[in-house]
N, C-alpha and C positions, 0 to 999 in steps of 0.2 A: 555470499554467495557472489560469484563471478559476474559481471556485467555483461558477458555473452550469454549465460544462463537466462537471466532476467530479461534480457532483450527478446530470447527465444521464447519465453512464456508470455509476455506481452503480445508478441508476433501470433502465437496461439490464439489468446483469448480476442484479438482483434478478426483473426480468420474466422473461428466459429461465430462470434456476434455478427458478421457480416454474413455467414451463410445462413442464418436463422433469419435476419431482416430480408435477404434475397428470397428465402423460400415462403416469408408469411404475406397474408392478405393487408394487415394491419399492425401498426405501433402508436403507442402514446409514449410523450415523452413528460414525465413530471418531476417537479421539485418537492421532495418529501419531507422537507424541514418541516419539524413541529407534529409529526404524526406521533402518538403515543405507541409504546411497544404491543399495546392489547389491540390496538386499531389496525396496525401495520401487520400483524399475525392475522387478525380476522380479512384484512384486505389480501393478503397474499393467499390465505386459503379458499377466498371466493374466487380470485384470479385463476388458481390452481384447477378447481373445479371447471372452470371455463374453457380449461385447455389454452388459457394464457402463460406465458413465460414471463416473470417478472424478474428484472436484473439490476442492481446496482453495480456499474462500472465506472472506472475512473473516466471524466470527460474526456481526456484526450484519447483515450483508447474508443470511445463511444463515438467520438466524432471521425476517426479514422475508418471504423467500421461502417458507419452511416456514409462517407465519403465513397469507400469501397463498393458499397451496395446502390450507389446511384442516388441517395439522397443527402448530399452535401448540404444542402439549405439549413439541415438540420443542426449544422455546428453552431450556427449563430445564438441558438436556444442552451447550447451547453454551458451552464454557471452556476455555481452554488450545488447544491445537495441534489443529483438529479440520478434518476431511475428510468427504465425503459419497460414498458409491457408489450410483449409482441405474441400475436395471436396468427395461427398457421391456417385455421378454418373460417371464424366468426370475424367477419371486419368491425362489427359494431361491440363486443364482448368488452375489449380493454376500454374503450372509451366510457360506456355504461358504469361499470364497476369504478373505476377511478374518480369519474364525476361524482360518484355518490359520496367518497370519501373526501374530494374537494369542497363539496357544500357543507360537509360537517365539521371539517378542521381548516379553519382559515388560512393557516399558513401554508398547507398543502395546495399545490397549485399546476394544473396541467397547463404544459408549455407549449407543444406543440404535438404534430404526429403525423403519420404518413397511411394513407390508402390508396388503393388502385394505382401506385407508382408516382403519387403526387404528395407533395409534402404541404401537411394544411396548418393553419394557426390554431390559436386556444380556442376561437370563436367557432371553427369549423370542428372541431373534435366535440365541442359542446354541442352542436346541433345535431351532429352523428350520435351522440350518446340519447338523443331525445327521440331517436327513430324507435317506433315499436319493434319488438323483436319479430323474428322472422315467423315465428308461430302465429302471433298475433295477427299478421299481418295476411297470413294464409286463411286464418280464420274470419277476418272479415270480408276477405274476398271472397270464399265460399258462402258466406251468410250473405253478401251481394247478390250473388247467382240464384242461391235458394229463394230469395225474398219473392222475386216475380212470380215464382213455381208456386209457393205457398199460397200466395194471393189468390193465383186461378183455381187452386185446388179449393179454398174456402169459398170461393165465388160459386163453384159450380155446387159444393155442399150446399149452401144456401138455396140454391135454384132448387135443388131435390127436397130439401127440407119443408121449402115454402109450396111445394106443389103436390106433396105428398110422397111421389115416387117420378121416376123418369116416364117419360111419356114413349109408348112402344113405336118402334120404326114401323113406317108403312112397308108393306110387302112389295118387293117388286116384280113387276110381270114377267110371267115364265117367258124364257128364250124358245123360239121355235124353230 
C-alpha cells in the first residue's frame, strides 16, 4: 500500500477516536496484558452492554487523538499494550467494569482516565469505580426521605392502637 493511503487511514482513525473522546463523559485507559481470551470476551460483552466502547488502538494514534480532544496528559500513560474504554452516558461504568477485571487479573492494570474534562490517575479511577450506581444512590436518597414519614405514621398508629381509637374532635361553636 502506498504510504499516502496508510497515512490517510491513520488520520481517519485519529479523527474518529478524537470525536468519540470529545463526545464522551468519561474514559479509562488500561494495560490489557495478561488477560485471557475468555476473560477479555466476557469483559468486552459487559462493556458493550453498559454502552461503553472498548478499543485497542496504537499508542501513537491514541496519543494524537487524546491530544486533539484536549487530554494531552494521557500521553504519558501510553506505553505497552493499552486499550481505551469510552462511555458517552455513564461516567462510572467503564471504571466499574474494568476495575472488576483488574482485581481478577494481576497483570491487567488501570493506567488513567478522564472524567468531566479532567485527566485522572489510577487511584482516582479506582475511587470512581467504588461509587454506588445511580439507581442505588437514588434508592438510598428516597429511603432517607421516606424514613421520617414512616416513623411518624408508625407513631400515630401506636397512639391509636394504645387508646383504642382516635379521640372525637370537639365541636366548634356555631357562627352567628
